[in-house]
N, C-alpha and C positions, 0 to 999 in steps of 0.2 A: 503494499499499498505505502504507493511512493508520494510525501510529503505531510505522513501522518507519524507522532513519535512512534517510538517502539513500545511506550508503555500503554498507548489507548488502545494498541493491535488487538485482536481477538485472540485466543491461545491460539496454537498450532498442535495443543495436545487435547484430547478429549479429557471434558472435566476437568480442568486446568484453569485454576481462577485467573483473575488480572483483575487489577487496580485504575480508576480513571482518574488522573489528578482533579483537585478543585478549581473551578474555575473563579475567578475575581481576583482583586490585588488580597494579598495577606495581612490576615488582623490577628493577634494576641487575643487569647482563650485564657480562662482560669479553670482549675480545677473545681468542681462545685465539691462544697462541704462535705460530701458522702461519697465520693466521688469513688471510682475500682479504678487501679492502675495494675496492668495486666503484661509481668515478665515473661521472657523465657529463660527458664533457669538452662543451663546448658552442661551441667557437670556430670547429670546420667543422663546422656540424650535431650532431647527436647523437648521440657514440657513445662506449663502455663503455670505461674504462682499469682497469686491474687493479694494486692496492696490498698489497705485505705490510701486516700489524699494525704493523711498526715503520717501513718508508716512510712508512703513512699517519701514524704519530704524529710522524714528521719533519715532513711536511709542516702539521702544527700547530704544531709547536714552533716550525718557522722564519715565520711570523707569528703571533705571541702574541695578536693582538687577533682573529685570525680563529676563527669556528666553522661548522660547518654551518648552522645555523640562523639567525646572526648577520651571513653575508656574506662577502666578502673571500676566498673561495678561487676567486674565478676564474682559470681559466675553466669552471671546472666549477658543473654542476648544484647549486645551494646550499638544498637541504632533504633532510630524511630522513623528512619527514613522511609519504611512500609508498616504504620499501623494505622490502626484504627480507630476514630473518634467519635465516641459517640457523643451528639449535641445536647446539652439540659436546655436551660432558660438560657435567653441573653448570649453573654458573650462566656458562657461557662459548659464544660466536656464534664457529662456526665461517666463517660468509660471514654478510657485511654488503653490500647491493648497493641503491644508489639506482633508484627506479623511474621513468622517463621517460614520459609520457601527454603527448603535445602536445593 
């Protein structure tokens, strides 16, 4: 499909998922007070681990040099480049989940 970015093309493998990026300008969102953050634990194969918003913030604060993009969150998968964000009201996110595809 000439002229289309690779990420918006339909999958070439039957039943394979794909994501289409959101349109419009970038915006800042906040985790809702009762939000859930799902990280992929890679210590024993990929498995999802759920955290409350407070527990996720505590995890980041416990490692000041850590960031989801900069590494240092071992054993968790270290990117939110492919993540699913479920909106709540206004500028809040109810669920932020890392997506993992080998």
